[in-house]
LUMMI-393269 format. One record per residue (C-alpha): x, y, z; residue in three letters. Coordinates in steps of 0.1 Angstrom, whole numbers, padded with zeros to 4 digits, always signed. Example, Ala and Ser with C-alpha at 12.3 -4.5 7.8 and 13.67 -1.06 7.14 Angstrom:
+0123-0045+0078Ala +0137-0011+0071Ser 
% end
This chain:
+0725+0309+0072Met +0712+0326+0039Asp +0745+0341+0033Val +0760+0314+0025Leu +0735+0308+0000Val +0757+0336-0024Phe +0790+0326-0005Leu +0796+0291-0012Ile +0793+0296-0050Pro +0818+0329-0049Val +0840+0309-0032Ser +0840+0283-0058Leu +0846+0310-0080Phe +0870+0325-0070Leu +0892+0294-0069Gly +0885+0282-0102Gly +0896+0313-0110Leu +0925+0309-0095Gly +0931+0273-0105Leu +0924+0281-0144Ala +0951+0312-0138Ala +0978+0285-0124Phe +0971+0263-0154Phe +0973+0290-0175Trp +1012+0298-0161Ala +1016+0259-0166Leu +1004+0260-0199Gly +1024+0294-0209Ser +1059+0276-0201Arg +1068+0304-0172Gln +1081+0279-0150Phe +1104+0257-0171Asp +1139+0268-0157Asp +1147+0245-0130Pro +1187+0244-0137Glu +1186+0282-0136Gly +1188+0289-0097Asp +1210+0260-0089Ser +1236+0269-0111Arg +1232+0308-0107Arg +1246+0305-0071Ile +1275+0290-0078Leu +1285+0317-0102Thr +1301+0350-0096Asp +1292+0373-0118Asp +1267+0389-0092Tyr +1289+0407-0064Asp +1269+0417-0029Asp +1290+0444-0025Ala +1271+0480-0025Pro +1275+0501-0049Lys +1294+0533-0053Arg 
% end
């Protein structure tokens, strides 16, 4: 049970670090292409055939 004294703060710190990284990614506008994939799939620019 003594190990929980160390594991709980470490897990809270790592969770906060992950949350901070997520908010940093939102703030740096890395998720700003909501229309790109929906339009890219409809074009014939990409060929699925293997390259020779």
